[in-house]
C-alpha positions in Angstrom: 223.1 -11.3 -94.9 221.5 -12.1 -91.6 223.5 -14.3 -89.1 222.0 -15.7 -86.0 224.4 -15.5 -83.0 224.1 -18.0 -80.2 226.1 -17.4 -77.0 227.0 -20.2 -74.6 228.9 -18.3 -72.0 226.6 -19.6 -69.2 227.3 -23.2 -70.1 230.5 -23.7 -72.3 232.0 -20.6 -70.7 231.3 -21.8 -67.2 233.4 -24.9 -68.0 236.5 -22.7 -68.2 239.1 -23.3 -65.5 238.5 -20.9 -62.6 234.9 -19.8 -63.6 232.1 -20.4 -61.2 228.8 -18.6 -61.6 226.2 -18.0 -58.9 222.6 -17.8 -59.9 222.8 -14.0 -59.6 225.8 -14.0 -61.9 224.0 -16.0 -64.5 221.0 -13.7 -64.4 223.3 -10.6 -64.7 225.2 -12.0 -67.7 222.0 -13.2 -69.4 220.6 -9.7 -69.0 223.8 -8.1 -70.4 224.1 -10.3 -73.5 220.4 -10.3 -74.4 220.3 -6.5 -74.0 222.9 -5.9 -76.6 221.1 -8.1 -79.1 222.6 -11.6 -78.9 219.9 -13.6 -80.7 220.0 -16.6 -78.4 221.7 -17.0 -75.0 222.1 -20.5 -73.7 221.2 -20.8 -70.0 222.7 -24.1 -69.3 221.7 -27.8 -69.0 218.8 -28.2 -66.5 219.5 -31.9 -66.2 223.1 -31.4 -65.1 222.7 -29.4 -61.9 220.0 -27.7 -59.7 221.4 -24.2 -60.3 220.7 -24.4 -64.0 217.2 -25.8 -63.4 216.5 -22.9 -60.9 217.9 -20.4 -63.4 215.3 -21.4 -66.0 212.5 -21.2 -63.4 213.4 -17.6 -62.7 214.4 -16.4 -66.2 211.9 -16.3 -69.0 212.7 -14.8 -72.4 212.4 -15.6 -76.1 216.2 -15.2 -76.3 216.8 -18.0 -73.8 217.8 -21.5 -75.0 218.1 -24.7 -73.0 220.8 -27.2 -73.6 220.9 -31.0 -73.3 221.8 -34.2 -75.1 220.0 -36.8 -77.1 218.2 -39.5 -75.1 220.2 -42.2 -73.4 220.8 -45.5 -75.2 218.0 -48.0 -75.0 215.6 -45.3 -73.8 212.5 -44.0 -75.3 212.6 -40.2 -75.8 209.4 -39.6 -73.8 211.0 -41.5 -70.9 214.3 -39.7 -70.9 214.8 -37.5 -67.9 217.1 -35.0 -69.6 214.7 -34.4 -72.5 211.8 -34.0 -70.2 213.7 -31.4 -68.1 214.4 -29.5 -71.3 210.6 -29.3 -71.9 210.0 -28.4 -68.3 212.2 -25.2 -68.6 209.6 -23.7 -70.8 212.3 -22.4 -73.2 211.0 -22.3 -76.7 214.4 -23.0 -78.2 216.3 -26.1 -77.2 219.7 -27.2 -78.3 220.7 -30.9 -78.1 224.0 -32.5 -79.0 224.4 -35.9 -80.6 227.5 -37.8 -81.8 228.6 -37.4 -85.4 231.8 -39.4 -85.0 231.9 -43.2 -85.4 234.7 -43.3 -82.9 232.7 -41.6 -80.3 229.6 -43.7 -81.1 231.4 -46.9 -80.4 234.0 -46.0 -77.8 232.1 -43.3 -75.8 228.4 -44.2 -76.2 229.0 -47.9 -76.6 226.2 -48.3 -79.2 226.0 -49.3 -82.8 226.0 -46.6 -85.5 222.3 -47.4 -86.2 221.3 -47.0 -82.6 223.0 -43.6 -82.4 221.0 -42.5 -85.5 217.9 -43.7 -83.7 218.8 -41.7 -80.5 219.2 -38.5 -82.6 215.9 -39.1 -84.5 213.8 -40.0 -81.4 215.1 -37.0 -79.4 214.6 -34.4 -82.1 211.2 -35.7 -82.9 210.1 -35.7 -79.3 211.2 -32.1 -78.7 209.7 -30.9 -82.0 206.4 -32.6 -81.1 206.2 -30.4 -78.1 206.4 -27.3 -80.2 210.1 -26.5 -79.5 212.5 -25.1 -82.0 215.3 -27.7 -82.0 218.9 -26.8 -82.7 221.0 -30.0 -83.3 224.6 -29.7 -82.4 226.5 -32.4 -84.3 229.2 -33.0 -81.8 232.7 -33.8 -83.3 231.3 -33.3 -86.8 234.5 -32.2 -88.4 236.5 -35.0 -86.9 233.7 -37.4 -87.7 233.7 -36.3 -91.3 237.4 -37.2 -91.5 236.6 -40.7 -90.1 233.4 -41.3 -92.2 231.9 -38.4 -94.1 228.9 -40.4 -95.2 228.0 -41.3 -91.6 228.5 -37.8 -90.3 226.1 -36.6 -93.0 223.6 -39.3 -92.1 223.5 -37.9 -88.5 222.6 -34.5 -89.9 219.9 -36.1 -92.2 218.3 -37.9 -89.3 218.1 -34.7 -87.3 216.6 -32.8 -90.3 214.0 -35.5 -91.0 213.0 -35.5 -87.4 212.3 -31.8 -87.4 215.5 -30.0 -86.4 215.3 -26.3 -87.4 219.1 -25.8 -87.4 222.0 -28.2 -87.9 225.2 -27.1 -86.2 228.6 -28.5 -87.2 230.8 -28.7 -84.1 234.6 -28.7 -83.9 234.5 -30.1 -80.4 238.2 -30.9 -80.2 239.1 -27.4 -81.6 241.7 -28.6 -84.1 240.1 -27.9 -87.4 241.8 -25.3 -89.6 239.9 -22.6 -91.5 240.4 -24.2 -95.0 238.9 -27.5 -93.9 236.1 -25.7 -92.0 235.2 -23.9 -95.2 235.3 -27.0 -97.4 233.2 -29.2 -95.1 230.8 -26.5 -94.2 230.2 -25.7 -97.8 229.6 -29.4 -98.5 226.9 -29.5 -95.9 225.3 -26.2 -97.0 225.1 -27.6 -100.6 223.7 -30.9 -99.3 221.0 -29.2 -97.3 220.1 -26.1 -99.3 216.8 -25.4 -97.5 218.3 -25.9 -94.0 219.8 -23.4 -91.6 223.4 -24.5 -91.0 225.5 -23.4 -88.0 229.0 -23.7 -86.8 230.5 -24.1 -83.3 234.3 -24.0 -83.0 236.7 -24.4 -80.1 240.0 -22.7 -80.0 242.5 -25.4 -79.3 244.5 -24.7 -82.4 244.0 -20.9 -82.0 241.7 -20.8 -85.1 238.2 -20.6 -83.7 237.4 -17.1 -84.9 239.0 -17.7 -88.3 237.2 -21.0 -88.8 233.9 -19.4 -87.7 234.3 -16.7 -90.4 235.3 -19.4 -92.9 232.1 -21.2 -92.0 230.0 -18.1 -92.7 231.8 -17.6 -96.0 230.8 -21.2 -96.9 227.1 -20.4 -96.2 226.6 -21.0 -92.4 224.0 -18.6 -91.0 224.1 -19.5 -87.4 227.3 -19.0 -85.2 227.9 -20.3 -81.7 230.5 -19.1 -79.3 231.1 -17.3 -76.0 231.1 -13.5 -75.9 234.7 -13.3 -74.6 236.0 -16.6 -76.0 236.6 -18.3 -72.7 235.5 -21.9 -72.2 236.8 -25.4 -71.6 240.5 -26.0 -72.3 241.6 -23.2 -74.7 238.1 -21.7 -75.0 235.5 -21.2 -77.6 235.1 -18.9 -80.6 235.0 -15.3 -79.4 231.6 -13.9 -80.4 232.5 -10.3 -79.6 235.3 -10.5 -82.3 233.2 -12.5 -84.8 230.2 -10.3 -84.5 232.2 -7.1 -84.9 234.1 -8.6 -87.8 231.0 -9.6 -89.7 228.9 -6.5 -88.9 231.7 -4.0 -89.5 233.5 -5.7 -92.4 231.5 -8.3 -94.1 228.1 -6.8 -94.8 226.3 -8.7 -92.0 223.1 -7.1 -90.8 223.7 -5.1 -87.7 221.4 -6.8 -85.3 223.5 -6.1 -82.2 224.3 -2.9 -80.3 228.0 -2.7 -81.2 228.5 0.5 -79.3 227.8 -1.4 -76.1 230.3 -4.2 -76.8 233.3 -2.7 -74.8 231.2 -1.9 -71.8 229.5 -5.3 -71.9 232.8 -7.1 -72.3 234.3 -5.5 -69.2 231.1 -6.2 -67.2 231.0 -9.9 -68.2 234.7 -10.2 -67.3 234.1 -8.5 -63.9 231.2 -10.9 -63.1 233.3 -13.8 -64.3 236.2 -12.7 -62.0 238.7 -12.7 -64.8 241.0 -10.0 -66.2 240.0 -9.1 -69.7 242.9 -9.5 -72.1 244.0 -5.9 -72.9 244.8 -7.0 -76.5 241.4 -8.6 -77.1 240.2 -7.3 -80.5 237.7 -4.4 -80.5 237.0 -4.4 -76.7 240.4 -4.7 -75.0 241.9 -1.6 -73.4 244.9 -1.8 -75.7 242.9 -2.6 -78.9 243.3 1.0 -80.0 246.3 2.0 -78.0 249.3 3.5 -79.8 252.8 3.6 -78.4 255.4 4.0 -81.1 256.2 7.7 -81.8 255.5 7.5 -85.6 252.3 5.5 -85.1 250.9 7.9 -82.5 251.8 10.9 -84.5 250.1 9.5 -87.6 246.9 8.6 -85.6 246.7 12.1 -84.2 246.7 13.4 -87.8 244.4 10.8 -89.2 243.1 7.9 -87.0 242.6 5.7 -90.1 246.3 5.4 -90.6 246.6 2.9 -87.8 243.0 2.0 -86.8 241.2 -0.5 -88.9 237.8 0.7 -87.6 236.8 3.6 -85.5 237.0 2.6 -81.8 233.7 4.4 -81.2 232.0 1.8 -83.4 232.4 -0.7 -80.6 232.2 1.6 -77.6 236.0 1.8 -77.1 238.4 4.7 -77.4 241.9 5.2 -78.6 244.7 6.1 -76.3 248.3 7.4 -76.8 250.7 5.5 -74.6 253.7 7.4 -73.2 257.1 5.7 -73.2 260.7 6.1 -74.3 259.5 5.5 -77.9 256.8 8.3 -77.8 257.1 11.4 -79.9 256.4 15.1 -79.1 252.9 14.9 -80.6 252.0 12.1 -78.2 253.1 14.2 -75.2 251.4 17.3 -76.6 248.1 15.3 -76.9 248.4 14.2 -73.3 249.0 17.7 -72.2 246.0 19.2 -74.0 243.6 18.6 -71.1 246.1 19.8 -68.5 247.2 22.9 -70.2 244.8 23.8 -73.1 246.8 26.8 -74.2 250.1 25.0 -74.4 251.4 24.8 -78.0 253.1 21.7 -79.3 256.2 23.7 -80.2 256.6 24.9 -76.6 260.1 23.9 -75.2 258.3 22.5 -72.2 256.8 19.7 -74.3 260.2 18.5 -75.3 261.4 18.9 -71.7 258.6 16.7 -70.5 259.3 14.1 -73.2 263.0 14.1 -72.3 262.1 13.6 -68.7 259.8 10.7 -69.5 262.6 9.0 -71.5 265.2 9.6 -68.7 262.9 8.2 -66.0 261.9 5.2 -68.1 265.6 4.4 -68.4 265.7 4.2 -64.6 262.7 1.8 -64.6 259.7 4.0 -64.6 256.8 3.2 -66.9 254.2 5.8 -67.8 252.1 4.1 -70.4 250.0 2.6 -67.6 250.5 5.4 -65.1 248.7 8.5 -66.2 248.4 9.7 -62.7 252.2 10.0 -62.3 252.5 11.6 -65.7 250.1 14.4 -64.5 252.3 14.9 -61.5 255.5 15.0 -63.6 254.0 17.4 -66.1 252.7 19.8 -63.4 256.2 19.8 -61.8 257.9 20.6 -65.1 255.4 23.3 -65.9 255.8 24.8 -62.4 252.1 24.3 -61.8 252.4 21.8 -59.0 251.7 23.0 -55.5 252.1 20.1 -53.0 249.2 19.5 -50.7 251.5 18.2 -48.0 255.2 17.7 -47.1 256.7 14.7 -45.5 258.4 15.2 -42.2 259.3 11.5 -41.8 258.0 8.0 -41.9 259.2 5.0 -39.9 258.2 1.3 -40.2 258.6 -1.3 -37.4 258.0 -5.0 -37.8 256.7 -6.7 -34.7 257.5 -10.4 -34.3 256.4 -13.1 -34.0 252.8 -12.2 -35.2 254.1 -10.4 -38.2 252.1 -7.2 -37.6 253.8 -4.0 -39.0 253.5 -0.5 -37.6 254.1 2.7 -39.6 254.4 6.2 -38.2 253.9 9.0 -40.7 254.4 12.7 -40.0 253.3 15.3 -42.6 253.2 19.1 -42.6 250.1 20.8 -44.0 250.1 24.6 -44.0 252.7 24.7 -41.2 250.9 22.2 -39.0 252.5 18.8 -38.4 250.3 15.8 -38.1 251.7 12.5 -36.9 249.8 9.2 -37.1 250.8 5.6 -36.3 248.8 2.7 -37.7 249.3 -1.1 -37.9 248.8 -3.1 -41.0 249.1 -6.4 -42.8 252.6 -5.8 -44.0 254.7 -2.6 -44.2 253.0 -1.1 -47.3 249.5 -1.6 -45.8 250.6 0.0 -42.6 252.2 2.9 -44.5 249.1 3.4 -46.6 246.8 3.5 -43.6 249.0 5.9 -41.6 249.4 8.3 -44.5 245.7 8.1 -45.3 244.7 8.8 -41.7 247.1 11.8 -41.5 245.8 13.3 -44.7 242.1 12.7 -43.8 242.5 15.1 -40.9 243.1 17.9 -43.4 241.5 16.6 -46.6 238.2 14.7 -45.9 237.9 13.8 -49.6 240.8 11.3 -49.1 238.2 9.0 -47.4 236.7 8.5 -50.9 240.0 7.0 -52.3 240.4 3.2 -52.4 243.5 1.4 -53.5 242.2 -1.2 -55.9 245.4 -2.7 -57.3 249.0 -3.0 -56.2 251.7 -4.4 -58.4 255.4 -4.9 -57.9 257.8 -5.7 -60.8 261.5 -6.4 -60.7 263.2 -4.1 -63.2 266.6 -5.9 -63.3 266.3 -9.5 -62.1 270.1 -10.0 -62.5 270.6 -7.8 -59.4 268.8 -10.3 -57.3 267.6 -8.9 -53.9 269.3 -5.6 -54.7 267.3 -5.1 -57.9 265.4 -2.0 -58.8 261.6 -2.5 -58.3 258.7 -0.8 -59.9 255.5 -0.3 -57.9 252.2 0.5 -59.7 249.3 1.5 -57.6 245.8 1.9 -59.0 243.3 4.0 -57.0 239.7 5.0 -57.5 237.1 7.4 -55.9 234.2 5.7 -57.8 234.2 8.5 -60.3 237.7 8.4 -61.6 240.4 5.7 -61.7 244.1 6.5 -61.9 247.5 4.7 -61.7 250.8 6.0 -60.2 254.3 4.6 -60.3 257.3 4.5 -58.0 260.8 3.1 -58.6 263.6 2.3 -56.2 265.9 -0.4 -54.9 263.8 -0.1 -51.7 260.3 -1.5 -52.2 259.0 0.7 -49.3 260.4 3.9 -50.9 258.9 2.9 -54.3 255.6 2.3 -52.7 255.7 5.6 -50.8 256.4 7.4 -54.1 253.5 5.8 -55.8 251.2 6.4 -52.8 252.0 10.1 -52.4 251.5 10.6 -56.2 248.2 8.8 -55.9 246.9 11.0 -53.1 248.3 14.2 -54.7 246.5 13.3 -58.0 243.2 13.2 -56.0 243.9 16.4 -54.2 244.8 18.3 -57.4 241.4 17.5 -58.9 243.0 17.2 -62.4 241.0 14.1 -63.5 241.8 11.6 -66.2 244.3 12.5 -68.9 243.0 11.2 -72.3 
């Protein structure tokens, strides 16, 4: 079974709240998606804005598709500006949408049903006559079928007769359930047995992936969506999920590089300036993460016990999360890379596990703080030799400009170094002062950048006296690690997380798997 996948991240995805692509962003994402084997990547609507038009002038590829609409009412196709701009892109594949809902025809377009059919026919015929492959998106098809199935089918027939290569059934409002998606898609497939039928679902009812799979089961051989599922309102069908589902589980021909999916997903998210959902199927950081003691123990014995596919199939990896529900096997697995000769039955393993559980009761969290776990394990194993000792730190707030000053004094091999720095807030000042003091003894500290800082209230009922948890993520461009500190004093919690972060770098331990 060969399915054609059509990605609309650069157009439908760009309509998501908070997304704004530069021309360079669009070119990067196009390169990423086409390189992993997405059949067609929609570049945008050249008639809607100059950026999309410029994108097509700079990007040429057989995988590139241009998007537009049927001609305007009372307009000949050859005189329609939008259709001519589609031709001008040079894209060999064009996708145009036309109304398949009587309600939209009368209330949105303000034309008769016959005129709408004429607009579809004239537009498709014009584009086909210029040698373009035409994909016709029947907008609001599933809702239109509820209103008047016969008319919705006539819209498809007009597009087919005019030369459309592919007829796509669109759930533009995103409210169609999978059972209806299957039933209506199957009816179209049976009515047009020689035609390629596609589906395009939005996720307003949370069923876009399921409905897309139902459409394929009904005979659709073209699927549209966005690679990470984001788009207008609640988003579009998630192609990374659909493609992995079909290629790994449903016998679909593997036309894409699945092993590059996770890397590509994170790259697209980064360019889009969004945080990738950790729980996103296949590509999320938590997609193959195991926390419960019984689960992690079983996975360590046989990954198939709690992993529906191998994470390597999609370029991801499994991880064992440490927490108060972790078992000895999970801790032993974490310790393998730190202490290869350590046996799982060693009492130190249980001692570390007990320490994790006690500290989590106080508000610590180690499942996302592997750096601090390294520090904890080394201390219990008597393998930790501190790189520096704190003499004192002092923070002063200077009003009215709000600048903070931090003085930090540390001892390294008997030598005391004291540095005072100002910063945008007490934690920033503390970070800068400690960093400057350490850099005098350890030049490699200059490589470390703090890339994330999070504060969580552990017990909100205690109000301003609550325990807070600080998570700091640092990177030296080769390795990334997270450390945690907990205290009723946010400065003390931040100091604890900061010192662990720098000690992690100075130990040279590297990532714990």
